[in-house]
C-alpha positions in Angstrom: 8.3 -66.6 221.4 5.1 -64.7 220.8 2.5 -63.8 223.1 0.5 -66.5 222.9 3.5 -68.9 223.6 4.3 -67.0 226.6 0.8 -66.7 227.7 0.9 -70.9 227.8 3.8 -71.5 229.9 3.4 -72.6 233.5 4.6 -70.3 236.1 8.1 -72.3 237.0 8.8 -71.8 233.3 7.9 -68.4 232.7 10.1 -67.6 235.8 12.9 -69.7 234.7 12.9 -68.3 230.9 12.9 -64.8 232.8 16.1 -65.6 234.5 17.6 -67.1 231.4 16.9 -63.9 229.3 17.4 -61.1 231.6 19.5 -58.3 229.8 22.4 -56.7 231.2 22.2 -53.3 229.5 25.8 -52.2 229.9 26.9 -55.3 228.0 24.4 -55.1 225.5 24.8 -51.5 224.7 28.2 -52.1 224.5 28.0 -54.8 221.8 25.3 -53.0 219.8 27.8 -50.1 219.5 30.5 -52.3 218.7 28.8 -54.2 216.2 27.4 -50.6 214.6 31.1 -49.4 214.3 32.1 -52.2 212.4 29.0 -51.3 209.8 30.2 -47.9 209.8 33.4 -48.7 209.4 32.7 -51.1 206.5 30.8 -48.7 204.7 33.5 -46.0 205.1 35.8 -48.2 203.8 33.4 -49.4 200.8 33.4 -53.2 201.7 29.8 -54.1 201.7 29.3 -57.9 201.8 28.4 -60.9 203.8 30.6 -59.7 206.7 28.8 -56.5 206.9 25.4 -58.4 207.2 26.7 -60.8 210.0 26.9 -57.3 212.5 23.5 -56.2 211.5 21.8 -59.4 212.2 23.4 -59.7 215.6 22.2 -55.9 216.4 18.8 -57.2 215.7 19.3 -60.4 218.0 20.1 -58.3 220.8 17.2 -55.7 220.4 14.7 -58.5 219.7 15.9 -60.3 223.1 15.0 -57.1 225.2 11.4 -56.9 223.4 11.1 -60.7 224.5 12.0 -59.8 228.1 9.6 -57.1 228.3 6.8 -59.4 227.3 7.9 -61.9 229.8 7.8 -59.1 232.2 4.4 -57.9 231.6 3.2 -61.8 231.9 5.1 -62.0 235.0 3.1 -58.7 236.2 0.0 -60.1 235.0 0.2 -63.2 237.1 1.6 -61.2 240.1 4.6 -63.5 240.1 7.4 -60.6 240.0 
């Protein structure tokens, strides 16, 4: 969701989206660490392949989720909804 799409949401939709994607830092940090551990083990075992790329993609998704939440938080602050 880009910044332009976020600004086009209504107030109710914006609040609902913020609730839906609110990150839980402990769980996200655990999964990111676990997935990076899988990649490091795969590199150490010299087994680069398709199954090594899946954890890298999932780490990217977790990091992108937090950036999207920050954009939503910024828009909520601008509209004084938070």
